[in-house]
N, C-alpha and C positions, 0 to 999 in steps of 0.2 A: 652262115658265116658270121654275120653280126653278133649273134648270140655268143659264138665262140669268142671273138673279140672282146666283148664285154666280160665274159667269165674269165679270160686270160688276164685283163686288166685287173679284175678284183682279186685274182689269185696272187699277181706280182704285188698289188698293194697289200695284201696280208703278208706276204713274205718280207716286204719292205718295212712293215711294222715291226716284225720280229727281229729283222737284221740291223735295223737302224735305232733301235731302242727308241721308238716314236713315243714323245711325251704327250702330244696333243692331237688326238685324232677324233675329228668331228664329222660323223656320217650325218650330211644333211638331210637326205632322205634315201630311201630305198632305190638303189640305181636299177633294179629290174623293173622298176614301176612304168617306165617308157620305152624300154628295149624292144625295138621292132614295131613301135607305134607310128602311125601315119604323122608327118610333119605338120605341125600347128603353129599359129601366130599366138600372141598374146590374149587373143579373145577365144582360142580354141578352134579357129577356122582352118580348114585344111589348106595348105600353102603349096602344094606341088606345082600348080600352074601360075604362081605368082613370082615376082621379083623379089629378091632379098635385098631390101634397102642398104644395109651396112656394108654390103660388098661392093657397092656402086662408087664409082669416082664421081668428082664434082661435074664434070662434063656428061656422065651418064645420068646424074640425077637432074641435070638442066634438061637432058633430052626427054626424061620421064615427065617432069613437070609440064614442059611444053606439049608433050602428048596427051596430058590431062587437061589443057587448055587454061593452065594457069600463068599468071605473069611470070617473067624470067627472074624476077627478084626473090621469088617464093623459093627457087631452087638453092640459092645461098642460106636463106633462112632454115630451110630444112636441113641441109648438109652439115651447117655449124651446130644445130641443135642436136642433131643424131650423133654426131661425134664428140658431143660433150656428155652423151649418156641419156639424152632426153627422148623417149618414145614419142613418135608422131602425134598421138592421141594427147600428149601432155604438153605440146608447144603451144605456148599461149599467143605467139603472133601469127599463127596461120588460121585461117576460117575454117570452122566446122565442115563446110562443103568439101574444100581440098581434103580435110582428113578422111572424110567418107569416099571420095575418090581414090585416094591413097590405099586405104583399107581394101578396097575392091580389087587393085591392080598390084599391090605389093604388101611385104610383111617386114616386120622389124622384130628380130630375135636376138637378145643378148644371152650366150651360154649360161647356163645355171651351175652353180657349184654343187657337185652331187656328193664329193668327199673332199675333205682337207687334211693334210698330214703335216705335222712340224717335227723334225727330227730332233731328239734331245741331244744329239752328239754334236751336229755343226749348225743346225737352225734351218737346214734346208727345207723348204715349203713346196709340198707337192699338192696340186689341185686337179681333181677329176671334174671336167667340165661336160656337161650333158647339152649336146646340141638338140635343136627343135625336132629332129628325127628320132630322138632316143638314143643315138650313136654317142659315144663319149671320146673325148681327147684330153690329153694330159698337158699340164703347164707346171714346170719346176722353177723356183728361184733358188739358186746356190749362192750362198754369201761366202766371199773370199776376204783376206785381208786387202788385197789389191782392188777389190770392187765386187760387183755383183753380176752374175750371169743368169740369163732367163731363158728358158728354152720353152717354146709353145708349139705343140704339135700343129700342122698346118692341114692335116688330114687323119681321119680315122685310119689307123693302120700304118702309121709314118714308118718309112723304109731307112731311116738314118742309122738305127741300130744301136742307140745309146743305152749303155747298160743299166742306167739309173731310171729310165722311162718305161712305163707300162705300154705306151701306145705302140711302141716298136714292135710287141709281140705279133700283132696281127698284119704287120707290113712285111714279114719275111715269108 
């Protein structure tokens, strides 16, 4: 099923390139490379039994930090830094011992841009984002005179059915 979704997304993107007169297509890397791969963290470690840090609320980060035996204030430091895009291993005000405990208990993964498209017609930008398990979701930025609209698939195989989005193909 995952392979079909990935192939459908790639086919939809190819069709989009043709139909939207895409002026700027940047294939960041082969989208087949990780399709079906085991989910891994930034160090390449298997993460199936770990907590994903970016999905946690501040209260959940507090609980995790307490579970690791670290002082309460470390939770705020961790939460703020991660939400500014800093990976835990690069946070300078957290001790190495805490970073090691975090690496054993949880993982931090920012989706990778697998493909970027820009429409020559209206400036619409599409991004194919690869998740740590190799599946892909799509994000689209549509520019209008009255403002911008952003759509980000919240799951692989989104069921919203938007015509412009490749993620919806696997959701029906």
